[in-house]
C-alpha positions in Angstrom: -156.4 193.9 -85.9 -157.5 191.4 -88.6 -155.7 193.5 -91.3 -152.5 193.6 -89.3 -152.6 189.9 -88.8 -153.2 189.4 -92.5 -150.2 191.5 -93.6 -148.1 189.9 -91.0 -148.9 186.5 -92.4 -148.1 187.8 -95.9 -144.7 189.1 -94.7 -143.9 185.8 -93.0 -145.0 183.8 -96.1 -142.7 186.0 -98.3 -139.8 185.4 -96.0 -140.3 181.7 -96.2 -140.5 182.0 -100.0 -137.3 184.1 -100.1 -135.5 181.5 -98.0 -136.4 178.6 -100.3 -135.8 180.6 -103.4 -132.3 181.6 -102.1 -131.5 178.1 -100.9 -132.6 176.6 -104.2 -129.6 178.5 -105.8 -127.3 177.2 -103.0 -126.6 180.7 -102.2 -128.4 181.3 -98.9 -126.5 183.9 -96.8 -127.4 185.9 -93.8 -126.1 189.0 -95.8 -128.9 188.5 -98.2 -131.4 188.8 -95.4 -129.6 191.9 -94.0 -129.7 193.5 -97.4 -133.4 192.8 -97.8 -134.1 194.2 -94.3 -132.1 197.3 -95.2 -134.2 197.8 -98.3 -137.4 197.5 -96.3 -136.1 200.2 -93.9 -135.4 202.4 -96.8 -138.8 202.2 -98.4 -140.4 202.2 -95.0 -139.1 205.6 -94.2 -140.9 207.2 -97.2 -143.9 205.0 -96.6 -144.3 206.5 -93.1 -144.4 210.0 -94.5 -147.0 209.3 -97.2 -149.1 207.2 -94.7 -149.4 210.1 -92.4 -150.8 212.2 -95.3 -153.1 209.4 -96.4 -154.6 209.3 -92.9 -155.6 212.9 -93.3 -157.3 212.1 -96.6 -154.6 213.6 -98.9 -152.0 212.0 -101.2 -148.4 212.7 -102.3 -147.3 211.7 -105.8 -144.1 213.7 -105.8 -142.1 211.4 -103.3 -139.9 209.8 -105.9 -138.9 213.0 -107.5 -138.2 214.6 -104.0 -136.0 211.5 -103.2 -134.1 212.1 -106.5 -133.7 215.8 -106.0 -132.6 215.4 -102.4 -129.9 212.7 -103.3 -128.5 215.0 -106.0 -128.8 218.1 -103.8 -126.8 216.4 -101.0 -123.9 215.7 -103.4 -123.9 219.2 -105.0 -124.0 220.9 -101.6 -121.0 218.9 -100.3 -119.1 219.4 -103.5 -119.5 223.2 -103.1 -118.0 223.1 -99.7 -121.0 222.4 -97.3 -120.0 219.9 -94.6 -122.0 216.6 -95.0 -123.8 216.9 -91.7 -124.8 220.5 -92.6 -125.8 219.3 -96.1 -128.0 216.7 -94.5 -129.8 219.3 -92.4 -130.2 221.6 -95.4 -131.7 218.9 -97.6 -134.2 217.9 -94.8 -135.1 221.6 -94.5 -135.5 221.7 -98.3 -137.9 218.8 -98.1 -139.9 220.5 -95.4 -140.1 223.6 -97.6 -141.5 221.4 -100.4 -144.1 220.0 -98.1 -145.0 223.5 -96.9 -145.5 224.6 -100.4 -147.7 221.6 -101.2 -149.7 222.2 -98.0 -150.3 225.9 -98.7 -151.4 225.2 -102.2 -153.9 222.5 -101.0 -155.1 224.2 -97.9 -155.1 227.9 -98.8 -155.6 227.7 -102.5 -158.0 224.7 -102.2 -156.2 222.7 -105.0 -156.4 218.9 -105.1 -153.4 217.2 -103.4 -153.4 214.7 -106.3 -152.9 217.6 -108.9 -150.4 219.6 -106.8 -148.1 216.7 -106.1 -148.4 215.3 -109.6 -147.1 218.7 -110.9 -144.4 218.4 -108.2 -143.4 215.0 -109.6 -142.4 216.7 -112.9 -141.0 219.9 -111.4 -138.6 218.3 -108.9 -137.4 215.7 -111.4 -136.7 218.6 -113.9 -134.8 220.5 -111.2 -132.6 217.5 -110.5 -131.8 217.3 -114.2 -131.2 221.0 -114.4 -128.7 221.0 -111.5 -126.7 218.2 -113.0 -127.0 216.3 -116.3 -124.8 213.4 -115.2 -124.7 210.9 -112.4 -123.1 212.2 -109.2 -121.6 210.2 -106.3 -119.6 209.8 -103.2 -116.4 208.7 -105.1 -116.1 212.0 -106.9 -117.0 213.8 -103.6 -114.2 212.1 -101.6 -111.7 212.7 -104.5 -112.4 216.4 -104.7 -113.0 216.9 -101.0 -111.1 214.2 -99.0 -111.8 216.2 -95.8 -115.5 215.0 -96.1 -114.5 211.3 -95.9 -114.9 210.8 -92.2 -118.2 212.7 -92.0 -119.7 210.7 -95.0 -118.5 207.4 -93.5 -120.1 208.4 -90.2 -123.4 209.0 -91.9 -123.1 205.8 -93.9 -122.5 203.9 -90.7 -125.4 205.4 -88.7 -128.0 205.6 -91.5 -127.1 202.7 -93.7 -124.9 200.2 -91.7 -122.0 200.3 -94.2 -118.4 201.0 -93.6 -116.1 203.3 -95.6 -115.6 200.5 -98.2 -119.4 200.1 -98.7 -119.6 196.7 -96.9 -122.9 196.2 -95.2 -122.6 195.1 -91.6 -126.1 195.6 -90.1 -129.6 196.7 -91.3 -129.3 200.3 -90.0 -132.1 201.5 -92.3 -134.5 199.2 -90.6 -133.4 200.6 -87.2 -134.0 204.2 -88.6 -137.5 203.0 -89.7 -138.3 201.5 -86.4 -137.2 204.6 -84.5 -139.2 206.9 -86.8 -142.2 204.5 -86.6 -142.1 204.8 -82.9 -142.3 208.5 -83.0 -145.1 208.4 -85.7 -147.0 205.8 -83.6 -146.9 207.9 -80.5 -148.1 210.9 -82.5 -150.9 208.9 -84.2 -152.1 206.9 -81.3 -151.2 208.8 -78.2 -151.5 212.6 -79.0 -154.1 215.1 -79.8 -152.5 215.7 -83.2 -153.0 212.1 -84.2 -156.7 212.2 -83.2 -157.1 215.3 -85.3 -155.5 213.7 -88.3 -157.9 210.7 -88.1 -160.8 213.0 -87.7 -159.8 215.1 -90.7 -159.4 212.1 -92.8 -162.6 210.4 -91.7 -164.8 213.5 -92.1 -163.1 216.8 -92.8 -166.3 218.8 -92.6 -167.3 217.4 -89.2 -163.7 218.0 -87.9 -163.9 221.6 -89.0 -167.2 222.2 -87.4 -165.9 220.6 -84.2 -163.3 223.4 -84.0 -160.3 221.6 -85.4 -157.9 223.7 -87.5 -158.1 221.2 -90.4 -155.8 223.2 -92.8 -153.1 223.6 -90.2 -152.9 219.9 -89.3 -153.1 218.7 -92.9 -150.3 221.1 -93.8 -148.3 219.5 -91.1 -148.8 216.1 -92.8 -147.4 217.5 -96.1 -144.3 218.7 -94.3 -143.7 215.4 -92.7 -144.2 213.5 -96.0 -141.8 215.6 -98.0 -139.2 215.7 -95.1 -139.1 211.9 -94.9 -138.8 211.7 -98.7 -135.7 213.9 -98.4 -134.3 211.7 -95.8 -135.1 208.7 -98.1 -133.0 210.5 -100.8 -130.0 210.9 -98.5 -130.3 207.3 -97.5 -130.5 206.2 -101.2 -127.3 208.1 -102.0 -125.4 206.8 -99.0 -126.5 203.3 -99.7 -125.7 203.1 -103.5 -123.0 205.7 -103.5 -124.4 207.4 -106.6 -127.5 209.4 -107.7 -128.6 209.7 -111.3 -130.9 212.8 -111.7 -133.0 210.8 -114.3 -133.7 207.7 -112.3 -133.0 208.2 -108.6 -136.1 207.5 -106.6 -138.1 206.9 -109.8 -141.5 205.3 -109.0 -140.8 205.2 -105.3 -144.2 207.0 -104.7 -145.8 203.7 -105.9 -143.9 201.7 -103.3 -144.8 204.1 -100.6 -148.5 204.3 -101.4 -148.7 200.6 -101.9 -147.0 199.9 -98.6 -149.3 202.3 -96.8 -152.5 200.8 -98.3 -151.3 197.2 -97.6 -150.6 198.3 -94.0 -154.2 199.3 -93.5 -154.3 203.0 -94.5 -157.5 203.8 -96.5 -157.0 206.0 -99.5 -160.3 207.6 -98.4 -158.6 208.7 -95.2 -159.1 208.2 -91.5 -157.5 204.8 -91.0 -154.1 203.4 -90.4 -151.7 202.2 -87.7 -148.0 202.7 -87.3 -147.3 198.9 -87.0 -149.5 198.2 -90.0 -147.6 200.8 -92.0 -144.2 199.2 -91.1 -145.4 195.7 -92.1 -147.0 197.0 -95.3 -143.7 198.7 -96.3 -141.9 195.4 -95.9 -144.0 193.6 -98.6 -142.7 195.0 -101.9 -139.0 194.8 -101.1 -139.6 191.2 -100.2 -141.6 190.6 -103.4 -138.8 192.1 -105.4 -136.2 189.9 -103.8 -138.3 186.8 -104.3 -138.8 187.7 -108.0 -135.1 188.3 -108.3 -134.0 185.0 -106.7 -136.5 183.1 -108.8 -134.8 184.6 -111.8 -138.0 186.0 -113.1 -137.4 189.0 -115.5 -137.3 192.4 -113.8 -139.8 193.6 -116.3 -142.5 191.8 -114.4 -142.0 193.9 -111.3 -144.3 196.8 -112.3 -147.1 194.2 -112.8 -146.4 192.8 -109.4 -146.6 196.3 -107.9 -149.9 197.0 -109.7 -151.4 193.8 -108.7 -150.3 194.3 -105.1 -151.8 197.8 -105.0 -155.1 196.4 -106.5 -155.1 193.7 -103.9 -154.6 196.2 -101.1 -157.3 198.4 -102.4 -159.8 195.5 -102.7 -158.9 194.5 -99.2 -159.4 198.0 -97.9 -162.9 198.2 -99.5 -163.8 194.7 -98.1 -162.9 195.7 -94.5 -164.7 199.0 -94.9 -167.9 197.4 -95.9 -167.6 194.8 -93.3 -167.1 197.4 -90.6 -170.1 199.4 -91.9 -172.3 196.3 -91.7 -171.3 195.7 -88.2 -172.2 199.3 -87.2 
């Protein structure tokens, strides 16, 4: 509870900082807040996925590349005649397949999740570049296949909150995040599966001796992580309208892992709450916006991410030791 209160205070302070930084430029608009909230939802979706995996004591470093491959794959499928709705389902199925592959390699072949997903980071980025060597986007899709316009606009409206002209009307991505967080929260805190996830992350050997099918439930976590990364790729494409195979989703795994850690997930496993994950995911997009409005060079953002992750790790260790002393 203390950690949730701490990250909630941090988010509130960043919102205040954003307001004053924006007002200082005499450019404060509600559309700016809507845009920031939308970004938080976008990063929050992939954060939810990796957080579930972290709770089980594993990690996924391939998220950014899965995002890029999914964004490119969606466009290529629709260009080749697959209806946008069907393409969405196929991309999500592809993400689940990637997660299943990761899970099998980790649970059956006993490879480290760090190594498996690190290899995946390079493989999926390479596949995206293999399928197309240039940027792809919705403009070309609508030009070649005008019959897809209505379906694409429908997806943009539901998932992104933008109309056919790309104008943002409401933070749909945050609503998507809250809906998914509700589902994840119910699974984590109100189901047997959630209890098993926590038990596996806290002490895998004890969980196994207790009769829990640890491999099966951890594999389920990998599937969820990659599926939500694929959803994030679709949302990225619908939001920006383009996908570059070289840069789409680049370093998003850092945002996801940092958000999960800030939200109370321990990299050692066995800890984390749905509300904490959502709050943690809100921090970095806010930080980026504050940095941007203060006209600080974008080159400083990686340093901000690194320091934020370090802060979250230190906080995690502090609360772990404090909890151990109390016991």
